[in-house]
C-alpha positions, 0 to 999 in steps of 0.5 A: 734836821727839820721835824717836818714840813713848815706852813711855807712848804704847803703853800701852793705858789700858783694859787697863792698868786691868783688869790693875791691878785684877786685881793687887789680889787675892791671898791677903790680899785675896781678895774686894773690893767695887766701892768697895774697888777704887775706893779702892784704884785712887784712882778713882770707883766708877762709872769702875771698874764697867764694867771689873769688868763686863768681867772678869766677862763674860770669866770673869777675875772672879766676883761673889759674892752678897754683891756682892763680887768674886774671881778667876774660874775662867778663871785656873785654866783658863789656868794649868792650860793653861800648866803642862800644856804646860810639863810636856809639853815638859819630859817629851817632849824627852829622849824625842824626842831619843833617838828622833831620834838612835837612829833617825836620823829627825825626831821631833815633839810636837804638839797639836790646835788648832782642829781642826788639828795644831800642832807645838810641838817637833821634834828633827832626826836626818835632813834632812826632806822637809817644811818647815823652821821647823815649830815653831808651824805647823799641818797637817791632822789627817785626813792626818798621823800626828800628827793621826790619833793626836790624833783617836783621842781623839774620841768620836763627837759630836766626830768628827761635828763634826770632819767637819762643819767640815773639808774633806777635801782631796787632798794626795797620791794616798794622802790619805783624803778619804772621811768613812766611810773616815777614821772606819774609819781612826781606829777602827783607830788607836784599837784598835792605839794608833798611827797611820801616814802613808804619803805622805798629806800629803807625797809621799816622807814616812813617819810613825808616831805615838802618843797622849800622855795626861794624868792624866785619860786624855785624849789631849792630844798626840801624838808621832811620828817621820817619815823618807823613804819606803822608808828602812831604818826601814820594814824593821822597822815592828814595832820602830819602832812599839814605840819610838814608842809607848814614848816616848808612854807614857813622856811620859804617865806623866811627866805623870800618867798611870797604866796598870797594864799591863792597860788599866785604871787 
């Protein structure tokens, strides 16, 4: 009697076939017809075509006018996303560690995911008033410093879409829940280059965040420091802002952004 499912029993045959087909394409064989794919898979063309069609529909394969298939742009999109995130983490980690250590606060790196802030790294420098195990967690963008820094990269149309899809729920007495007031706040963030969360999401928490830009000048992430409300850090807000925005600029530089100092590339 079997003790349980074997590895083979877990195998999804349709997915296995699709991935095996994708593995056929490389530098030596960039294009294949359905017949060539079938021959290499030792299958009939009729059994291969539905999988090819599905891969084309999802952008992982492209069917050329000569009826040959080649890898699609979806791979480039995914690889760029992965490489950017890997480069971003490598670039940001030492800077966030310095911020946390020097300022005795917690520092964060986050991206925008489905119109919400998603934390992808944290350096601990002080006991937090927020939840532990924050990596991978999501938070509202409109009431966090990280979120407002990320929203500052939106144009008017993107901001309209965000407001239509987001309920501005009250979390503390300081939460901005009026759409026009939020738009004004994001405009200020865009102008001054940093955002503040003064007990807008969690009572007792104070955060400063700045945007991280890539080589196309797009805001792809944000970095922040957070501390207890009324800590000594707030006594010198100018220095705190300079440290955070300085780290953001250095991270941006490391991933390809160039600023010659006068606001132009």
